N, C-alpha and C positions, 0 to 999 in steps of 0.2 A: 504494499499499499504506500502510496505516495505522501508526502507531509501534508498536502492539500486534502487528499482524501480522509487523513485522520481528522481533522478540524473540526466536522460536527460531532465525533466521539469526544474530542478536547473538551469541546464546549459543554457537552451533556456532562462529562465528568466533574467541570467546575461548578456549572450551575446547577447540577440535578443531584447534588449531594442529599441524602436523606438522613434523618435522625438515626436510623438505624442501618447498618451495612454489614456486609459480610468482606472478611478478608480473601485474599488469594487463594490462601492455604484452604480456608473454608470452601470456597467456590470449586477449588479443584475436587474437593472430596464429594460435592454434590454434582458434578458435571456429568459422569456417567448415568446417575438418575435423571438429569434434565434432558440429555439425548436420548435415553430409553423412553421417557414420556412423549418426546416428540415423535419417537419412531412409532409408537402406538396410535399416534394420532390425536393425542389429548392435547391439551393446552398447557404448555410447559411453563410458560411466562404467568399463567395464572395460579398454577399448582405451586410453582417455585419462584415467587417474585423477586425475592432478594437475589437469587443467582441471574435472572434476567436482568435486573437493574446493574448488577455488577458486571455483567458481560458488555453492557451497554456503555461502561465507561472505562473499561479495563482492555487495552489492545492486546496484551499478552495473553490473558484468559481467553480472549476472544477468539487468537489463534488456535489455542488448544482446542476449544469448542468445535470451530471449522474443521480441524483435524479428525476429530471424533465424528461429526457429521459426515464427513468423506468414509470414513471406516464403515459406518452404518448405511452408507448409500441414502443419504438425505440430502446431499447437495445438488 
């Protein structure tokens, strides 16, 4: 991703801070469940909102998420 493509994510990270957030380590622990939920067709963002919010703000975790999506055939 180019730096310009990262701008929307950067703005969300700065201005979208929530009172309760999860760390990268917590996100990593829940990422398999998040992708599995998507794989079943369920709304992962609704069921795991903190993971969704973290992925929206963290490029490193989002890269891991994209990799898991590819493995699961969801891309």
